[in-house]
N, C-alpha and C positions, 0 to 999 in steps of 0.2 A: 196459376195464382188466382184466387177467388176475388170477387169485387171487394169484399171486406178487407182482404189482405193489401189490395191495391190502395184503398183508402188509408188504411193504418201506416202504409209505407210512404204515403205522399203527404208532406206537411200542409200543403195547399188544400188538398181534399179534406183532410182531417180538420183543419180550421172550418172549412165550409161546413162540414158535417156537425161540428160542434156548434157553430152559429145557428144552423137550422134547429138543433136540439134546444138550444137556449130560447131562440124565438117561439117555438112551439110551446115550451113550458111557460113563456110569458104570455102568450095567448090563452093557454088553458087557464092560468091564474086569473087573467083579466076578464075573459069571456065565458070561461068554463067548457069550451069546445074548442076544435081545430077549425081550419078554413072550411066553409061549406059552400059549394058552388051555388046553392039554391038561395043564398043569403041576398044575392043582388041579382038583377037583370044583367044581360050582356053589356048594355050601355053603362049601367052603373059600375060594372067591373072595370070597363075601360076608363071611365072617368076617375075611379079610384086609383087606377095605375097611372093615369096622367098626373094626379095630385102626388102620387109617391115619387114619381119621376122628377117632378119639379122640385121636391125636397131634396132629392139626390143632387140636382144641379146646383142647389144652394150650398149643400155640404161640399162638393167637389170644388167649387168656386172659392170657398173659404180655405180649403186645403192648399189650393194652388196659389192663393195670395199669401198664405203663410210660408210656402216654400219659397216663393219669390222674394219675400222679405229676408228670409234666412240667407238666400244666394246673394242678394244685393248687400247685405251685412258682411259678407265674406269678401266681396269684390272691392 
């Protein structure tokens, strides 16, 4: 089975592929290009990743609180 077949057969991989394609399209629409390693220094890339990770922590905390609220409402 080819990699493409594996992705098509696996709903998780298919969703990740679709998300990457959508994110790439958004980047092209907004910036006119895809990610360019030369856009930032190594330190700047690390700082950018740290900022993105902090956003992810915020999103996950919100989701956790919502799930806890739903669970508490059922108890």
